[in-house]
C-alpha positions in Angstrom: 0.0 0.0 0.1 1.0 3.8 -0.4 0.2 6.7 1.9 0.6 10.3 0.9 1.5 12.6 4.0 0.5 16.2 4.7 3.9 16.9 3.1 3.1 15.1 -0.1 5.6 12.5 0.7 4.6 9.0 -0.5 5.1 6.2 2.0 5.2 2.4 0.9 4.0 0.3 3.7 2.7 -3.3 4.2 -0.2 -4.3 6.8 -0.9 -7.7 8.1 -4.0 -8.1 10.3 -4.6 -11.0 12.5 -8.2 -12.4 13.2 -8.2 -10.8 16.5 -6.0 -7.8 17.3 -4.1 -8.4 20.5 -1.6 -5.4 19.9 -0.1 -3.2 17.3 3.5 -3.3 16.1 5.2 -0.9 13.8 8.5 -2.1 12.0 11.0 0.5 10.9 14.2 -0.7 8.9 17.5 0.4 9.0 20.0 2.0 6.7 19.7 0.9 3.0 17.0 -1.7 4.0 13.3 -1.9 3.5 10.3 -3.9 4.5 12.3 -6.8 3.2 14.5 -6.8 6.3 11.6 -7.8 8.4 10.6 -10.9 6.1 11.4 -13.3 8.9 9.4 -11.7 11.7 6.0 -10.5 10.4 4.3 -14.2 10.3 5.3 -15.0 13.9 3.9 -11.7 15.0 0.7 -12.0 13.2 0.3 -15.6 14.3 0.6 -14.4 17.9 -2.2 -11.8 17.4 -0.4 -8.6 16.5 -1.3 -6.3 13.7 1.9 -5.4 11.9 2.7 -2.3 9.8 6.1 -2.5 8.0 7.3 0.7 6.2 9.8 2.0 3.9 11.4 5.3 4.9 11.7 7.8 2.2 14.6 7.3 0.0 14.4 3.6 0.7 12.5 0.7 -0.3 9.6 1.7 -2.5 8.8 5.0 -0.9 9.3 8.6 -2.2 12.5 9.6 -4.2 11.6 13.3 -4.7 14.4 15.8 -4.5 14.5 18.3 -1.6 13.4 16.2 1.3 14.7 16.9 4.7 15.4 13.4 6.2 15.4 14.3 9.7 14.0 11.8 12.3 11.7 14.5 13.4 10.1 14.7 9.9 10.1 10.9 9.5 8.3 10.5 13.1 5.6 13.0 12.0 5.0 11.1 8.6 4.6 7.8 10.3 2.3 9.1 13.1 0.1 10.3 10.1 0.2 6.9 8.4 -0.5 5.2 11.8 -3.5 7.6 12.1 -5.0 6.2 8.9 -4.3 2.5 9.9 -6.0 3.1 13.2 -8.9 4.9 11.8 -9.4 2.2 9.1 -9.6 -0.5 11.7 -11.4 1.6 14.4 -8.4 0.8 16.8 -7.1 3.0 19.5 -4.7 0.7 21.3 -1.2 2.0 21.7 1.7 0.8 19.4 4.8 -1.1 19.9 7.5 0.7 17.9 10.4 -1.5 16.6 13.5 0.2 14.9 16.5 -1.5 13.6 19.8 0.6 13.5 18.9 4.0 12.3 15.3 3.1 12.5 15.9 3.0 16.2 16.4 6.9 16.2 13.1 7.1 14.3 11.1 5.4 17.0 12.7 7.7 19.6 11.5 10.6 17.7 8.2 9.2 17.5 8.1 8.5 21.4 9.0 12.4 21.7 6.2 13.4 19.7 3.4 11.2 21.0 4.3 8.9 23.8 0.7 8.4 24.7 0.3 6.2 21.7 3.3 4.0 22.6 3.0 0.9 24.7 6.5 -0.5 24.4 9.5 0.0 22.2 12.2 -2.4 20.8 15.5 -1.3 19.5 17.6 -3.8 17.4 21.4 -2.7 17.4 20.3 0.7 17.7 22.3 3.7 16.1 21.1 6.1 19.0 24.4 7.0 20.4 26.1 8.5 17.3 25.8 12.0 15.9 23.6 12.3 12.7 25.1 12.7 9.3 25.0 16.4 8.1 27.5 17.1 5.4 25.9 19.7 3.1 29.2 21.6 2.5 31.0 18.4 1.3 28.2 17.2 -0.8 27.8 20.6 -2.7 31.5 20.2 -3.5 33.4 18.0 -6.0 33.4 15.3 -3.2 29.6 15.2 -3.4 29.9 14.5 -7.2 32.4 11.9 -6.7 30.1 10.2 -4.0 27.3 10.1 -6.6 29.7 8.4 -9.2 30.6 5.9 -6.5 27.0 5.1 -5.5 26.0 4.8 -9.2 28.9 2.5 -10.5 30.4 0.7 -7.5 28.3 0.8 -4.3 24.8 -0.2 -5.7 26.1 -3.2 -7.5 25.4 -6.9 -6.7 29.0 -7.8 -5.5 29.3 -4.6 -3.3 25.9 -5.1 -1.8 26.7 -8.8 -1.0 30.0 -7.7 0.7 28.5 -5.1 2.8 25.4 -7.4 3.7 27.8 -10.1 4.5 29.7 -7.6 6.9 26.5 -6.6 8.4 25.2 -10.4 9.0 28.7 -11.5 10.3 28.3 -14.4 7.8 28.1 -14.8 4.1 24.9 -13.2 2.6 23.1 -15.4 0.0 22.4 -14.0 -3.4 18.7 -14.1 -2.7 19.3 -11.9 0.5 21.6 -9.5 -1.4 19.1 -9.1 -4.3 16.2 -8.4 -1.7 18.3 -5.4 -0.6 19.7 -4.3 -3.9 16.3 -4.3 -6.0 14.7 -1.5 -4.3 18.2 0.6 -4.4 18.1 0.4 -8.1 14.8 2.1 -8.7 15.2 5.2 -10.7 16.3 8.4 -8.8 17.5 6.4 -5.9 20.9 8.0 -6.0 20.0 11.6 -5.9 17.6 10.6 -3.1 20.3 9.0 -1.2 22.5 12.0 -1.5 19.8 14.2 -0.1 19.4 11.8 2.7 23.2 12.0 3.6 22.9 15.7 3.3 19.9 16.3 5.6 19.6 13.1 8.1 19.5 14.3 11.6 19.5 11.7 14.4 17.8 11.8 17.7 20.0 10.6 20.4 19.2 8.4 23.3 20.0 11.5 25.6 17.3 13.2 23.9 14.6 10.7 24.7 11.9 12.5 26.7 10.2 9.5 28.0 12.9 6.9 29.3 10.3 5.1 31.7 8.6 3.5 28.6 9.2 -0.1 28.4 12.2 -0.8 26.2 13.7 -3.9 25.0 17.3 -3.7 23.5 18.7 -6.5 21.5 22.1 -6.6 20.1 24.4 -9.0 17.9 27.4 -10.0 20.0 29.8 -9.3 17.0 28.1 -6.5 15.6 31.0 -4.5 13.8 28.8 -1.7 12.6 27.2 -0.5 15.8 29.1 -2.0 18.6 27.2 -3.7 21.6 29.2 -1.3 23.9 26.8 1.4 22.8 24.6 -0.2 25.5 26.8 1.6 28.1 25.2 4.8 27.1 21.7 3.5 27.0 21.5 1.7 30.3 21.9 4.9 32.5 19.1 6.5 30.5 16.4 3.9 30.0 14.7 3.2 33.4 12.5 0.4 32.3 15.1 -1.6 30.2 15.3 -5.2 29.0 18.5 -6.4 27.3 19.2 -9.6 25.1 22.6 -10.2 23.4 22.4 -12.8 20.5 25.7 -14.7 20.4 27.6 -14.8 17.4 25.5 -12.5 15.5 26.2 -9.3 13.6 24.2 -6.1 13.0 20.9 -7.9 11.9 19.8 -10.6 14.4 16.2 -10.2 13.5 17.2 -11.6 10.0 19.9 -14.0 10.9 19.0 -15.5 14.3 16.1 -18.0 14.5 15.6 -17.2 18.3 15.0 -13.5 17.7 11.1 -13.9 17.4 10.9 -15.8 20.5 12.8 -13.1 22.3 10.5 -10.3 20.7 7.1 -12.2 21.6 8.4 -12.9 25.1 8.9 -9.3 25.7 5.6 -8.4 24.1 3.8 -11.0 26.1 4.9 -9.3 29.4 3.0 -6.2 28.4 0.1 -7.5 26.6 -0.8 -10.6 28.5 -1.7 -8.6 31.8 
């Protein structure tokens, strides 16, 4: 499905509805990913009674590629709440949401919590990039370096071998051709490269220190051997999150929700603590 925000930004999303809605879960992907990254999780959530909405952030997946967008987490949060308004209205549902964010998507759900925490029941961060400064390099991108970056994206980075190498690094194991193609296909959509340059130029993260509601129940999961966002980031999260659960997946990299069969059990176990009361 597609949704047009009040700022005329087109959002691609997928909805799976169980027979009886026990709770509602929003899935927000990480950098260069899409709804594809949650392919191993949706069925388990729906089977357990959770309505699932998986989205593509603008510049990624099948969402908007228009130029000039400001890809701040504040803007993303606004657009996603508008989308969830429509989903809730269509189902006559007013239960609060569980927000799940992977990597940079963890910063998106922090921004969503800051904007409307009354609609948030629980939160889940998967290897969350919430302790690092956001990318903001307008001067460099308007210089010859920016033009070289466009050449790099077009002819080197967004190619099958490059994507497979990057994904293997994130997975901490060899990525299959099918997995690599699942990531590469949306990135090859027309106008992806200019949109990605806009993303790099305007992205602004919300850091864990900026979270206004740290008493919200939060599950943080991490791959033990994540070399992209190291588990040591937990040292900055623990003093802030006052209602925190943590699970470390042994021998897993940056994407345990994709690579560890036990992820769904951990997620559903956390949700059951808050939805089965």
